TITI-205013 format. One line per 2 residues: number of its first residue (from 1); their letters; for each residue x, y, z of C-alpha. Coordinates in nm, 3 decimals, padded with zeros to 5 digits. Example, Ala and Ser with C-alpha at 12.3 -4.5 7.8 and 13.67 -1.06 7.14 Angstrom:
2
1 = as = 01.230 -00.450 00.780; 01.367 -00.106 00.714
end
This chain:
479
1 = ma = 00.854 -07.058 07.453; 00.808 -06.790 07.260
3 = np = 01.035 -06.671 07.012; 01.048 -06.259 07.132
5 = ff = 01.216 -06.183 06.701; 00.904 -06.351 06.601
7 = ev = 00.547 -06.297 06.585; 00.267 -06.390 06.454
9 = np = 00.002 -06.159 06.374; -00.309 -06.288 06.364
11 = id = -00.511 -06.063 06.171; -00.222 -06.024 05.893
13 = lg = -00.112 -06.395 05.831; -00.407 -06.589 06.000
15 = rk = -00.325 -06.860 06.242; -00.154 -07.217 06.219
17 = ss = -00.300 -07.607 06.239; -00.151 -07.886 06.170
19 = lg = -00.291 -07.869 05.767; -00.065 -07.540 05.714
21 = wv = -00.175 -07.183 05.747; -00.503 -07.121 05.782
23 = ee = -00.697 -06.797 05.660; -00.904 -06.556 05.825
25 = sc = -01.182 -06.296 05.706; -01.006 -06.006 05.673
27 = df = -01.127 -05.638 05.514; -00.860 -05.420 05.346
29 = se = -01.059 -05.094 05.180; -00.810 -05.106 04.863
31 = gs = -00.792 -05.466 04.734; -00.873 -05.869 04.866
33 = ks = -00.693 -06.185 04.928; -00.776 -06.373 04.565
35 = ds = -00.941 -06.724 04.613; -00.633 -06.848 04.505
37 = gf = -00.485 -06.684 04.774; -00.304 -06.389 04.661
39 = ls = -00.347 -06.020 04.772; -00.575 -05.802 04.429
41 = ls = -00.640 -05.465 04.410; -01.012 -05.439 04.385
43 = ls = -01.121 -05.116 04.121; -01.510 -04.953 04.081
45 = gw = -01.664 -04.940 03.779; -01.593 -04.488 03.836
47 = kl = -01.180 -04.564 03.838; -01.226 -04.785 03.540
49 = kw = -01.453 -04.521 03.378; -01.182 -04.259 03.427
51 = ff = -00.841 -04.459 03.336; -01.007 -04.606 03.000
53 = gi = -01.143 -04.258 02.990; -00.791 -04.133 02.931
55 = if = -00.615 -04.431 02.746; -00.879 -04.322 02.487
57 = la = -00.823 -03.910 02.494; -00.455 -03.970 02.460
59 = lf = -00.511 -04.185 02.163; -00.756 -03.928 02.064
61 = vi = -00.518 -03.642 02.039; -00.248 -03.841 01.913
63 = lt = -00.402 -03.941 01.607; -00.553 -03.613 01.534
65 = ks = -00.183 -03.457 01.588; -00.086 -03.738 01.368
67 = fw = -00.344 -03.629 01.072; -00.291 -03.257 01.137
69 = lq = 00.081 -03.324 01.070; 00.077 -03.545 00.795
71 = iv = -00.252 -03.528 00.583; -00.368 -03.092 00.643
73 = sg = -00.012 -02.988 00.698; 00.152 -03.270 00.494
75 = eq = 00.225 -03.089 00.191; 00.352 -02.746 00.388
77 = yl = 00.588 -02.979 00.620; 00.711 -03.094 00.318
79 = sl = 00.828 -02.812 00.154; 00.986 -02.702 00.502
81 = ae = 01.255 -02.999 00.458; 01.270 -02.988 00.030
83 = nn = 01.391 -02.574 00.125; 01.634 -02.731 00.338
85 = ri = 01.747 -02.929 00.131; 01.672 -02.832 -00.239
87 = kn = 01.792 -02.383 -00.329; 01.649 -02.248 -00.612
89 = ey = 01.867 -02.023 -00.751; 01.657 -01.759 -01.036
91 = nk = 01.808 -01.633 -01.375; 01.597 -01.319 -01.377
93 = ah = 01.468 -01.246 -01.750; 01.555 -00.962 -01.939
95 = rg = 01.256 -00.774 -01.954; 01.087 -00.627 -02.346
97 = vi = 01.160 -00.336 -02.490; 00.957 -00.065 -02.657
99 = yd = 00.987 00.139 -02.918; 00.787 00.367 -03.108
101 = kn = 00.600 00.346 -03.423; 00.975 00.437 -03.639
103 = gk = 01.168 00.182 -03.426; 01.313 00.485 -03.192
105 = vl = 01.427 00.283 -02.809; 01.209 00.481 -02.578
107 = vq = 01.281 00.254 -02.253; 01.636 00.054 -02.211
109 = nl = 01.739 -00.247 -01.969; 02.017 -00.125 -01.760
111 = fg = 02.220 -00.420 -01.532; 02.400 -00.482 -01.227
113 = fs = 02.390 -00.465 -00.876; 02.104 -00.542 -00.633
115 = lf = 02.094 -00.637 -00.250; 01.813 -00.867 -00.061
117 = va = 01.815 -01.006 00.247; 01.655 -01.347 00.300
119 = ps = 01.518 -01.337 00.695; 01.544 -01.682 00.754
121 = el = 01.977 -01.667 00.747; 01.962 -01.376 00.957
123 = pk = 02.150 -01.443 01.308; 01.841 -01.561 01.533
125 = dp = 02.049 -01.419 01.823; 01.827 -01.065 01.825
127 = vw = 02.148 -00.880 01.885; 02.405 -01.056 01.637
129 = re = 02.097 -00.960 01.380; 02.059 -00.622 01.427
131 = qa = 02.429 -00.534 01.404; 02.412 -00.715 01.079
133 = lr = 02.119 -00.529 00.926; 02.322 -00.187 01.154
135 = ri = 02.598 -00.304 00.898; 02.430 -00.343 00.531
137 = ae = 02.226 -00.021 00.630; 02.589 00.184 00.730
139 = it = 02.738 00.046 00.372; 02.427 00.103 00.113
141 = tv = 02.306 00.426 00.294; 01.938 00.218 00.319
143 = gy = 01.835 00.365 00.640; 01.803 00.106 00.951
145 = ee = 01.481 00.134 01.058; 01.318 00.150 00.620
147 = ie = 01.536 -00.233 00.568; 01.314 -00.317 00.931
149 = ar = 01.015 -00.250 00.808; 01.068 -00.319 00.453
151 = lk = 01.165 -00.756 00.660; 00.849 -00.697 00.867
153 = ea = 00.636 -00.635 00.603; 00.720 -00.890 00.400
155 = sa = 00.735 -01.123 00.717; 00.499 -01.375 00.546
157 = yy = 00.736 -01.512 00.320; 01.021 -01.567 00.574
159 = yq = 01.221 -01.785 00.289; 01.205 -01.508 00.030
161 = pi = 01.515 -01.326 -00.027; 01.358 -00.945 00.016
163 = ai = 01.512 -00.632 -00.231; 01.673 -00.362 -00.025
165 = rv = 01.894 -00.185 -00.259; 01.884 -00.156 -00.606
167 = gl = 02.133 -00.082 -00.839; 02.404 -00.074 -00.601
169 = py = 02.778 00.116 -00.636; 03.050 -00.133 -00.735
171 = dq = 03.215 -00.008 -00.455; 02.880 -00.110 -00.208
173 = ai = 02.898 -00.406 -00.345; 03.258 -00.525 -00.319
175 = ll = 03.229 -00.445 00.020; 02.904 -00.640 00.146
177 = ki = 03.094 -00.923 -00.066; 03.407 -00.858 00.117
179 = ee = 03.200 -00.857 00.510; 03.013 -01.144 00.398
181 = ip = 02.731 -01.031 00.594; 02.462 -01.347 00.722
183 = gv = 02.156 -01.349 00.541; 02.306 -01.048 00.241
185 = rl = 02.300 -01.194 -00.069; 02.386 -00.993 -00.373
187 = gm = 02.277 -01.071 -00.754; 02.272 -00.961 -01.054
189 = ds = 01.957 -00.712 -01.127; 01.786 -00.533 -01.454
191 = wr = 01.586 -00.244 -01.415; 01.467 00.061 -01.616
193 = ly = 01.644 00.374 -01.805; 01.385 00.602 -01.928
195 = pi = 01.568 00.855 -02.211; 01.264 01.041 -02.257
197 = te = 01.164 01.209 -01.987; 00.852 01.350 -01.856
199 = sl = 00.679 01.371 -02.265; 00.658 01.030 -02.194
201 = sh = 00.635 00.956 -01.810; 00.232 00.930 -01.839
203 = ll = 00.253 00.748 -02.071; 00.491 00.493 -02.032
205 = gy = 00.491 00.425 -01.708; 00.700 00.305 -01.450
207 = ig = 00.849 -00.025 -01.332; 00.932 -00.127 -00.951
209 = ki = 01.002 -00.429 -00.646; 00.662 -00.603 -00.646
211 = np = 00.509 -00.552 -00.317; 00.316 -00.782 -00.032
213 = ee = -00.011 -00.747 -00.191; 00.083 -00.820 -00.593
215 = yd = 00.227 -01.097 -00.485; -00.004 -01.233 -00.244
217 = kl = -00.260 -01.161 -00.562; 00.010 -01.286 -00.858
219 = nq = 00.257 -01.531 -00.654; 00.194 -01.819 -00.901
221 = ty = 00.456 -01.640 -01.106; 00.615 -01.436 -00.899
223 = ll = 00.894 -01.414 -00.656; 00.963 -01.110 -00.401
225 = dd = 01.205 -00.952 -00.545; 01.069 -00.940 -00.879
227 = ni = 00.996 -00.613 -01.084; 00.697 -00.498 -01.214
229 = gk = 00.525 -00.256 -01.409; 00.392 -00.010 -01.218
231 = ag = 00.186 00.238 -01.438; 00.125 00.308 -01.799
233 = le = 00.273 00.126 -01.987; 00.428 -00.068 -01.825
235 = kq = 00.226 -00.162 -01.611; -00.104 -00.255 -01.912
237 = ye = 00.156 -00.467 -02.078; 00.285 -00.674 -01.775
239 = ky = 00.242 -00.991 -01.874; 00.387 -00.908 -02.264
241 = lr = 00.719 -00.718 -02.096; 00.819 -00.946 -01.795
243 = gv = 00.924 -01.279 -01.966; 00.964 -01.628 -01.794
245 = ng = 01.281 -01.635 -01.509; 01.497 -01.891 -01.570
247 = vk = 01.558 -02.122 -01.248; 01.849 -02.424 -01.137
249 = ri = 01.749 -02.622 -00.837; 02.043 -02.724 -00.676
251 = ev = 02.144 -02.962 -00.365; 02.280 -02.806 -00.055
253 = da = 02.423 -02.983 00.246; 02.294 -02.909 00.645
255 = lg = 02.512 -02.617 00.646; 02.361 -02.506 00.305
257 = re = 02.674 -02.582 00.066; 02.608 -02.673 -00.233
259 = kk = 02.678 -03.061 -00.357; 02.514 -03.086 -00.745
261 = ii = 02.317 -02.902 -00.958; 01.937 -03.138 -01.022
263 = sq = 01.784 -02.956 -01.299; 01.835 -02.562 -01.475
265 = ta = 01.573 -02.376 -01.702; 01.702 -02.072 -01.907
267 = fv = 01.474 -01.781 -01.909; 01.298 -01.655 -02.204
269 = pg = 01.254 -01.243 -02.265; 00.986 -01.040 -02.271
271 = ds = 00.877 -00.972 -02.542; 00.890 -00.606 -02.718
273 = lm = 00.625 -00.368 -02.739; 00.589 -00.121 -03.051
275 = ls = 00.350 00.150 -03.022; 00.205 00.342 -03.264
277 = ld = 00.306 00.696 -03.114; 00.553 00.900 -03.321
279 = ad = 00.851 01.005 -03.025; 00.967 01.304 -03.221
281 = lq = 00.545 01.400 -03.292; 00.528 01.374 -02.886
283 = ek = 00.867 01.554 -02.796; 00.808 01.894 -02.954
285 = iy = 00.419 01.874 -02.862; 00.577 01.860 -02.515
287 = ai = 00.768 02.142 -02.555; 00.565 02.379 -02.750
289 = ik = 00.308 02.422 -02.451; 00.624 02.399 -02.195
291 = dk = 00.707 02.722 -02.312; 00.380 02.855 -02.421
293 = ip = 00.254 02.760 -02.070; 00.521 02.689 -01.796
295 = kg = 00.317 02.699 -01.475; -00.057 02.541 -01.668
297 = ka = -00.151 02.231 -01.713; -00.294 02.044 -02.058
299 = sv = -00.351 01.757 -02.193; -00.294 01.748 -02.603
301 = iv = -00.453 01.361 -02.783; -00.284 01.349 -03.191
303 = sn = -00.477 01.079 -03.378; -00.475 00.921 -03.712
305 = pq = -00.788 00.997 -03.871; -00.823 00.742 -04.083
307 = dg = -00.731 00.387 -03.780; -00.842 00.560 -03.527
309 = si = -00.452 00.501 -03.373; -00.231 00.738 -03.111
311 = la = 00.029 00.935 -03.257; 00.056 01.126 -02.956
313 = mv = -00.075 01.198 -02.645; 00.094 01.422 -02.394
315 = dy = -00.006 01.549 -02.034; 00.203 01.863 -01.895
317 = ps = 00.285 01.928 -01.620; 00.454 01.598 -01.608
319 = yd = 00.746 01.434 -01.392; 01.053 01.160 -01.448
321 = dn = 00.930 00.831 -01.420; 01.364 00.733 -01.432
323 = lf = 01.291 00.862 -01.066; 01.049 00.532 -00.948
325 = tg = 01.259 00.319 -01.115; 01.512 00.207 -00.811
327 = gi = 01.237 00.319 -00.578; 01.185 00.670 -00.499
329 = dn = 01.288 00.822 -00.225; 01.004 01.050 00.037
331 = es = 01.118 01.381 -00.074; 01.106 01.367 -00.417
333 = yq = 00.709 01.162 -00.340; 00.648 01.360 -00.145
335 = kl = 00.748 01.748 -00.364; 00.522 01.507 -00.644
337 = ln = 00.236 01.474 -00.426; 00.207 01.855 -00.318
339 = de = 00.280 02.006 -00.622; -00.027 02.176 -00.691
341 = nk = -00.033 02.077 -01.054; -00.059 01.743 -00.990
343 = pl = 00.223 01.635 -01.232; 00.155 01.242 -01.102
345 = ft = -00.239 01.268 -01.211; -00.268 01.118 -01.595
347 = rs = -00.528 01.409 -01.754; -00.569 01.219 -02.081
349 = if = -00.661 00.869 -01.911; -00.839 01.022 -01.558
351 = ge = -00.929 01.351 -01.626; -01.311 01.447 -01.725
353 = yp = -01.357 01.757 -01.937; -01.642 01.978 -02.110
355 = sg = -01.603 01.775 -02.502; -01.565 02.135 -02.650
357 = st = -01.539 02.203 -03.021; -01.473 01.772 -03.063
359 = ik = -01.790 01.731 -03.063; -01.933 01.906 -03.346
361 = pv = -01.870 01.680 -03.581; -02.093 01.415 -03.395
363 = ma = -02.395 01.701 -03.435; -02.343 01.727 -03.817
365 = sa = -02.330 01.356 -03.903; -02.664 01.357 -03.644
367 = al = -02.854 01.620 -03.819; -02.780 01.517 -04.142
369 = ee = -02.897 01.190 -04.057; -03.228 01.294 -03.929
371 = gv = -03.272 01.586 -04.178; -03.248 01.864 -03.950
373 = it = -03.038 01.999 -04.297; -02.885 01.904 -04.617
375 = ka = -02.527 01.983 -04.726; -02.661 02.269 -04.887
377 = tt = -02.838 02.424 -04.553; -02.682 02.748 -04.472
379 = vl = -02.711 02.975 -04.108; -02.595 03.358 -04.071
381 = st = -02.328 03.431 -03.861; -02.331 03.751 -03.685
383 = gg = -02.112 03.684 -03.353; -02.368 03.476 -03.198
385 = lh = -02.731 03.433 -03.039; -02.925 03.627 -02.780
387 = ig = -03.194 03.410 -02.564; -03.363 03.640 -02.356
389 = gw = -03.146 03.757 -02.124; -02.840 03.517 -02.214
391 = sf = -02.595 03.538 -02.526; -02.385 03.235 -02.637
393 = pd = -02.147 03.393 -02.885; -01.920 03.293 -03.207
395 = wk = -01.547 03.282 -03.118; -01.509 03.491 -03.364
397 = ag = -01.600 03.842 -03.338; -01.881 03.955 -03.566
399 = gh = -01.938 03.604 -03.686; -01.843 03.425 -04.010
401 = gv = -02.069 03.525 -04.235; -02.344 03.313 -04.454
403 = tn = -02.228 02.918 -04.288; -02.312 02.578 -04.449
405 = vt = -02.212 02.267 -04.285; -01.832 02.206 -04.437
407 = ka = -01.779 02.565 -04.371; -01.892 02.503 -04.024
409 = ia = -01.717 02.225 -03.896; -01.375 02.353 -04.098
411 = qs = -01.408 02.651 -03.920; -01.558 02.562 -03.594
413 = vn = -01.865 02.778 -03.588; -02.113 02.805 -03.300
415 = tf = -02.368 02.968 -03.383; -02.461 02.688 -03.716
417 = fy = -02.439 02.428 -03.421; -02.674 02.661 -03.158
419 = yi = -02.916 02.651 -03.445; -02.951 02.263 -03.504
421 = gg = -02.879 02.166 -03.139; -03.064 02.338 -02.982
423 = gy = -03.341 02.484 -03.301; -03.376 02.959 -03.311
425 = gd = -03.714 03.109 -03.389; -03.855 02.872 -03.680
427 = fq = -03.578 02.660 -03.741; -03.633 02.315 -03.590
429 = gl = -03.315 02.135 -03.455; -03.199 01.861 -03.365
431 = gl = -03.341 01.877 -02.994; -03.214 01.744 -02.652
433 = dr = -03.295 01.366 -02.702; -03.213 01.307 -03.025
435 = iv = -02.848 01.458 -02.958; -02.824 01.213 -02.702
437 = ky = -02.923 00.931 -02.851; -02.593 01.040 -03.140
439 = fr = -02.374 01.117 -02.855; -02.440 00.783 -02.737
441 = if = -02.454 00.580 -03.086; -02.067 00.775 -03.090
443 = gl = -01.964 00.607 -02.808; -01.956 00.921 -02.637
445 = ge = -01.961 00.896 -02.234; -01.842 00.558 -02.263
447 = kt = -01.470 00.420 -02.226; -01.279 00.379 -02.594
449 = gi = -01.118 00.102 -02.477; -00.735 00.270 -02.538
451 = dl = -00.488 -00.002 -02.367; -00.353 00.253 -02.071
453 = pg = -00.485 00.099 -01.720; -00.698 00.342 -01.499
455 = er = -00.937 00.504 -01.834; -01.263 00.687 -01.669
457 = ng = -01.606 00.656 -01.829; -01.716 00.984 -02.045
459 = fv = -02.062 01.151 -01.976; -02.386 01.286 -02.083
461 = pt = -02.599 01.482 -01.934; -02.973 01.472 -02.001
463 = ea = -03.269 01.595 -01.887; -03.322 01.342 -01.619
465 = wk = -03.017 01.297 -01.472; -03.092 01.717 -01.432
467 = ke = -03.412 01.681 -01.216; -03.279 01.369 -01.026
469 = ts = -02.920 01.617 -00.913; -03.016 01.975 -00.896
471 = ne = -03.395 01.879 -00.871; -03.411 02.221 -01.137
473 = pw = -03.580 02.148 -01.511; -03.363 02.183 -01.837
475 = yi = -03.345 02.517 -01.982; -03.241 02.590 -02.411
477 = gd = -02.958 02.735 -02.323; -02.853 02.364 -02.183
479 = t = -02.936 02.233 -02.470
end
């Protein structure tokens, strides 16, 4: 009798014989029974290829990522890990002092508090971060927007402290210390005091905090809160004046607490600089110019004729370089920029002017060397020369009378040099080509190589230059 609770379907199990179960021939869409009698899965060739392709791709991605993290970016991540474990504290080197020829101090170092913000230590929550920066702005009187701008400008240097305020007064420094705002660091810093203002500003220049562009160029030896020479001798002799910072390497725990000092080196102060300049002479010349032409512009250079050393180099008008030491405010800077007399312009180095009577000794040397004149050659100065409708005057009305080369140099007699340069009547002068030749022998038209940044070349005009630039011939009057 059939069991109503159990029924064997031939298509699933086959049929039973006296010897056991007998397999039926069955067709399954995704699998079949194996020869041993067990059910197995049958995969087509393209599915196997996809399966192994995915496995290979996954392994490739894992290996590539591992190579990138461990080989290509290994040093970067090692540095980040070390930054979490080791903290460097820097002891800033004292900048070298600058003296005049008599040992007079022209620049001094001042020391005090400066405020720095470490972006990596600021609160990560945007609201708390803004509150911290606004509290900093309130205490230091540095605008919140300005602080944000400085942090954004230096965003690539996440672990470096960014200078926000130099020369922080004690009452502000103590407030910040008491409140212990996250990310704020108070450090002893140094800056410059220039006791002789105005007369030496163009010459000495000034220092300021290094900017990101300068840091990218010099980042092997500088920190983002370092001072650097920005103009004048401070810039020219930067590598000698700056010295070498000391560093203390400290091992810290996960919370940034100091565990032990790993190593420590003392700072090396910068070299001092002694100039050929006479500061008293410099101040005297500046005072005379200011008295005689208070609203004018002038450049005065006094050199020692024995060795060419500079005794005074005065540019008028000038500015107070102390304004730039701690970072000049925008209002003061705009005032300097918009001054029609351009007090920031270093006329002695950047300016190009007609040579005037300074070329007369060069002309006399050329004429003597070429045999155009001798020491005994004389010219009669009656007040100037006339060529056609043009007049070329002497500076002295009525002229200087009979003049030889010694008198011509001593009294700066124009007529004598008109004769020996361009010639006059039957007198054959040097002519343009020989004048240009000797100007170049004496180095006119070239940089002097003075140890100040930004020197401009001089200029010696020629006949070809005039033809090219103005399409005009060279006239005797030009000579």
